C-alpha positions, 0 to 999 in steps of 0.5 A: 076532792080529786087530790084527796081521792088519789092520795087515799089510793096511794096510801092504801098501796103503800099500806099494802106493800109495806103489811104484805101477806093477806092485805097485799094478796087482797088487791088483784092489781098487785097479783097481776103484777107479781105474776107478771114479774115472776118466771117459773123454770123447770130445772134439774136442781142440784148443781145444775141448778146452782150453776143456772142460778148464778150465770143465767137466773140472777143476771136475767133478774138484774137486766129485767126485775123478773123473778126466777122461781125454779121448779124441778125435777125436769119432766116431760110428763108434767110439760104435756099435762100442763099444756093440756090442762092450762094450770102452768107449774113452769113456763120454760124448761130444757128437753133433749132432742128426742124429747124435743122431737116428741114435744113439737109433734104433740105441739106442746111448745110455743113458737120461737120464731121471733129469736130466729135473727138473734139465735143465728148460729147453725142449729141454734133454733130447731123445732121451737127449741134454742140449742143451749148446751151439750153432754157426751157419753163417753168411753171411760176406764179403770187405769189400774186394770188397763195398762194398754188404754183402750181408745174406741168403742171397738176396744170396749167390744174387744173382750179378748184384748181387754177383758173385764166387766162392762156397763152401759146406760139402760137407755136404747136411743144412746146404747144402740149407736154405740153398739154399731161404732163397737162393731165397726161402723164409722160414727159418721155412717151410724144413721139410720141405724142398723137395728138388727146388727146393733142388737147382734153387737150387744149379744156378743158382750152381754155376759160381761155387761153386769150392770145397766146404770140408770142414774148419773151418780150410780154410774160414777159410784160403779167406776170409782169403786171398781165394780166395773172396768170399762163403762159408757158414762156422761163425761162430766162424771169422769171429770168429777172423778178425775178432778178427785184423784181417782184412777179413772180416765176417758176418751173423746173418740166416739163420744155421743153428743145429747143436746139440751134445748130451751123450750116454752110451754105452750100457752103460758100466760108468761110466754113473753117473758120466757121467750126473753129469758131463753134469748138471755140464757144462750148469750155467749158469756152467761152460757159459757160460765154456765157450762164451765161450772155445770161441766157441759159444753155450750152450743153457741159456738161464740161462748168459746171466746169466754172459754179458757183453753184449760176449760175447752179441753173439758167440753165435748163441743170444743173445737178440739174435741168436737171433731171426735164426737158424733151427734144423735140423730133421732129423726133418722133414727132407723125405727120407731123409737118407742118400739125399739125401746120396748125391744132393748128393755125386753132384751136387757131383761132376758 
């Protein structure tokens, strides 16, 4: 009798799997199994997601059998809302440094201390975030406009020597350090920011700041179409234009690094699988492949063993470029970031 019952149970399960749909979903054990094997990862979509799928998601699925379901776009507000409500749309996301600090202070993140022995490079684990990759805001320009090429942010501020239209991102935490560099402050002395001096520096060039870009695609179009002569722009956007043989170029001098950290949403029922994914996502070879395709710089220095010299020169964190750039320091910002951002928005609109 026991054998008959066991056979019937096996048959029922096989039938559920073969029929799928409603019959499979009627079995609670099957639902729990599928939930345990699926991880929801918040992504930026587009080329970012395609590079992540190829170099991070698919290898993880092959290794663990877990299915990765991307959810886009990245949203700090959704991270906060789902932790408060307990209804999780995603388990893992990436945050920039400013957002990481906010999330840590608001207790939105799972502890990743269990990874500290394996994420052991300098700055690899910070405020329950694992450092993954970085981009840089760099100075770029139209080569047809300037025969004598600009080199630093001081040149961006030198309207006499380099006349023409300027453009920066409408983002206070990135623009104010650049303004101080343009005013002559060495990049290793920027923080804490002298907020008043930064605004005075911006006042000097405001008439030439014809556009404040808000989207990466917009910034590339402005430079490509010659609508602005000189711009502060994400390095990957310039490289895309250069690869397309557009008459633009850039300098790494004074580039501003933005770090991206993998984090796990506090309270997610898939926290263990999420931690395992984060550890896998920063393995040197996988991270190198992602960064090469998505035009980032890896923050795990061991990744450069898998990066050619030709690719390394395109990365802000490579040994040849990293000494030329500077890192954001939100925790030593020099003022309340929210208040300063509000003041910046009023200044732009005045």
